[in-house]
C-alpha positions in Angstrom: 0.0 0.0 0.0 1.3 3.4 -0.9 1.9 5.5 2.2 0.6 8.6 0.5 -2.6 7.0 -0.5 -4.4 6.0 2.7 -8.0 4.8 2.5 -10.0 5.8 5.5 -12.8 3.7 6.9 -15.1 5.2 9.5 -15.1 4.0 13.1 -18.6 3.0 14.0 -20.0 2.3 17.5 -23.6 1.3 18.2 -25.3 2.8 21.2 -27.4 0.2 22.9 -30.1 0.9 25.5 -29.2 4.7 25.5 -25.8 3.8 27.2 -23.7 6.6 25.7 -20.9 6.2 28.3 -20.3 2.6 27.3 -20.4 3.5 23.6 -18.0 6.3 24.2 -15.6 3.9 25.9 -15.9 1.5 23.0 -15.1 4.3 20.6 -12.0 5.4 22.6 -10.9 1.8 22.7 -11.3 1.5 18.9 -9.4 4.7 18.4 -6.5 3.6 20.6 -6.3 0.2 18.8 -6.2 2.0 15.4 -3.3 4.2 16.6 -5.3 7.4 16.1 -4.2 9.0 19.4 -0.5 8.3 18.6 -1.0 9.8 15.1 -2.7 12.9 16.5 0.1 13.4 19.0 2.7 12.9 16.3 1.1 15.5 14.0 0.6 18.2 16.6 4.1 19.6 15.9 6.4 19.5 12.9 8.9 16.7 13.1 12.2 17.2 11.3 13.1 14.4 8.9 16.2 13.4 10.9 14.1 13.1 14.1 11.4 11.2 12.3 14.1 8.7 10.9 15.6 8.2 14.3 12.1 7.6 15.8 11.3 5.1 13.2 14.6 3.3 13.8 13.9 3.2 17.5 10.4 1.8 16.9 11.7 -0.9 14.5 14.4 -1.9 17.1 11.7 -2.1 19.7 9.6 -4.4 17.5 12.6 -6.6 16.7 13.4 -7.0 20.4 9.8 -7.8 21.2 9.8 -10.4 18.4 13.0 -12.0 19.7 11.7 -12.1 23.2 8.4 -13.8 22.0 10.4 -16.4 20.1 12.6 -17.1 23.1 9.6 -18.2 25.2 
């Protein structure tokens, strides 16, 4: 998938028995699972390309360590 061409699909939550609080919690959970909060935080300020590259390298290293740890179990 081309990173510049992202297809958006709406997050949908059904409110049952007028329980808006529960529906709101479900929506927040879905947003967190989609990584929306992380994306919003990341886009709040401009990130220099060098900083972005270092961040991506750190994230990749973290994923690799996590994968190795999971395989060791």
